C-alpha positions in Angstrom: 252.6 163.0 119.7 251.6 163.1 123.4 249.3 160.0 124.3 246.0 161.0 125.4 244.7 160.1 129.0 242.0 157.5 129.7 239.3 158.1 131.8 236.3 155.7 132.9 233.1 156.3 134.8 231.8 153.4 136.7 229.0 152.7 139.1 225.7 150.8 139.3 222.2 151.5 137.8 221.2 154.8 138.3 224.5 156.7 139.2 224.1 159.2 136.5 227.5 158.3 134.7 226.0 159.3 131.2 225.1 162.6 132.7 228.2 163.3 134.7 230.4 161.8 131.2 228.5 164.5 129.1 229.4 167.5 131.7 233.1 166.1 131.9 233.5 166.4 128.5 231.9 170.1 128.3 234.4 170.8 131.2 237.5 169.4 129.3 236.3 171.1 126.2 236.5 174.4 128.0 239.6 173.8 129.1 241.2 173.4 125.9 241.5 169.8 125.7 239.5 167.7 123.0 238.0 164.5 124.5 235.9 161.8 122.8 232.8 160.3 124.7 232.2 156.6 124.5 230.6 153.4 126.4 230.3 149.9 127.0 229.1 147.8 126.0 229.4 149.4 122.8 231.7 152.3 121.4 232.5 150.9 118.3 230.4 149.4 115.0 230.8 145.7 116.4 230.9 146.6 120.2 227.4 148.2 119.5 225.8 145.3 117.8 227.1 142.8 120.9 225.2 145.5 123.4 221.8 144.6 122.0 222.6 141.0 122.8 223.6 142.2 126.5 221.3 144.7 127.4 217.9 143.2 125.6 215.7 140.3 126.6 214.8 138.3 129.8 217.7 138.9 133.0 218.2 134.9 132.5 218.9 135.0 128.7 222.6 134.4 129.5 224.4 132.3 131.9 227.4 134.5 133.5 230.2 132.8 131.8 228.6 133.6 128.2 227.5 137.0 129.1 231.4 137.6 130.7 232.7 136.3 127.0 230.5 138.6 125.3 231.5 141.6 127.3 235.1 141.0 126.6 234.6 140.4 122.8 233.0 143.8 122.7 235.4 145.5 125.0 238.1 143.9 122.3 236.6 145.7 119.4 236.3 148.9 121.1 239.9 148.7 122.1 241.2 148.3 118.6 238.5 150.5 116.8 238.2 153.4 118.9 240.0 153.7 122.1 243.7 153.1 120.9 243.2 154.9 117.6 241.7 158.0 119.8 244.8 158.0 122.3 247.3 157.8 120.1 246.3 160.5 118.0 246.6 162.7 121.4 242.9 162.9 122.2 241.5 162.1 125.5 238.7 159.4 125.8 236.3 159.1 128.4 233.9 156.0 128.6 230.9 155.1 130.2 231.9 152.0 131.9 235.1 150.0 130.7 236.6 146.6 132.3 235.9 147.2 136.2 232.0 146.8 135.1 232.6 143.2 133.8 234.6 142.3 137.7 231.5 143.8 139.3 228.4 142.8 137.1 229.7 139.2 136.1 232.5 138.7 138.9 230.8 139.9 141.7 226.9 140.2 141.2 226.6 137.2 138.9 229.1 135.0 141.2 231.8 134.4 138.7 234.5 135.7 140.8 236.5 138.7 140.2 239.7 136.8 139.4 238.1 134.8 137.0 236.6 137.9 135.1 240.1 139.8 135.7 241.9 136.9 133.6 239.1 137.1 130.4 239.8 141.1 130.6 243.6 140.3 130.4 243.2 138.0 127.3 241.0 140.5 125.4 242.6 143.7 126.3 246.3 142.4 127.7 247.7 145.4 130.3 245.6 147.9 128.8 244.1 150.2 131.7 242.4 153.4 132.0 244.6 156.5 133.8 241.7 157.7 136.1 238.7 155.7 137.3 235.7 157.5 138.9 233.4 155.6 141.1 230.0 156.8 141.0 228.6 155.6 144.3 225.0 155.5 146.0 223.0 153.4 148.1 221.3 150.9 145.6 217.8 151.6 146.8 218.2 155.0 145.4 220.1 154.1 141.8 217.3 151.7 141.2 214.7 154.3 142.2 216.3 156.7 139.8 216.8 154.0 136.5 212.9 153.5 137.5 212.0 157.2 136.8 214.0 157.4 133.8 212.1 154.2 132.4 214.9 151.8 132.7 214.0 148.4 131.4 217.5 147.1 130.4 218.2 143.6 131.5 220.7 144.7 134.0 218.1 147.1 135.8 215.5 144.2 136.4 218.0 142.1 138.1 216.8 141.8 141.8 218.4 143.7 144.7 220.6 141.4 146.2 222.7 141.4 142.3 222.8 144.9 142.9 224.0 144.8 146.5 226.8 142.6 145.6 227.4 144.8 142.6 228.1 147.8 144.8 230.4 145.8 147.0 232.5 145.3 144.0 232.8 148.5 142.9 234.1 149.8 146.5 236.3 146.9 146.5 237.7 147.5 143.2 238.6 151.2 144.5 239.7 150.2 147.6 242.4 147.5 145.8 243.7 150.4 143.4 243.5 153.7 144.8 246.0 155.3 142.5 243.8 154.8 139.7 240.6 154.7 141.3 238.5 157.7 143.1 234.8 157.1 144.5 232.5 160.0 144.2 229.0 160.3 146.3 226.8 160.3 143.8 224.0 160.7 145.8 223.7 164.4 145.8 222.7 167.0 143.2 223.8 166.8 139.6 226.0 169.9 139.9 227.2 169.0 143.2 228.5 165.4 141.6 229.9 166.9 138.5 232.3 169.4 141.1 233.5 166.3 142.4 234.2 164.5 139.3 236.2 168.0 138.2 237.9 167.9 141.5 239.1 164.1 141.0 240.6 164.6 137.3 242.2 168.0 138.6 244.0 166.3 141.2 244.8 163.1 139.6 245.5 164.2 135.8 246.8 167.9 136.8 244.1 169.4 134.8 243.2 173.4 135.2 239.5 173.8 134.5 238.1 177.4 133.4 
């Protein structure tokens, strides 16, 4: 059986990842590709329990290293319980965030350093990586305004502007370092416009013919 493909959506707060994930899943289904939608932190029973520890509470609830360990623990459970079984059964998987988010949020945003976080990720998931990562990029002020409009109140949304600027820089540097895996999508436009760009990237990178 042919292994499924793994697509991740990355980006800062308010980038529209959840919306674009839903639209991409629908577009793949319309082209005859069964795809599983998932998210991080979360995506499995144990990981969803860890998610509550990460997204709830005050912004200083965890120190950066403890936070990174929690993300990696959740990711390990997600990999074992959800991602590998789905991919090995031939289904595609589209995830709202994966390992790049920990590099960007904890490595860049919190200052742990990208190499430190990549080492932690390697311990948790080995060489497992997405086939394609779509980084939804937009100016920080637009993303935070969108998050506020939807009533965002999670820990990360409440972190300072400087944190979010470092976060954006991190995602763009990740994309520049791995151009074969990553595609940067301008997420500042209308929902339909962004969705077209997402489909175009998937079509070009993974040879999908959308209906």
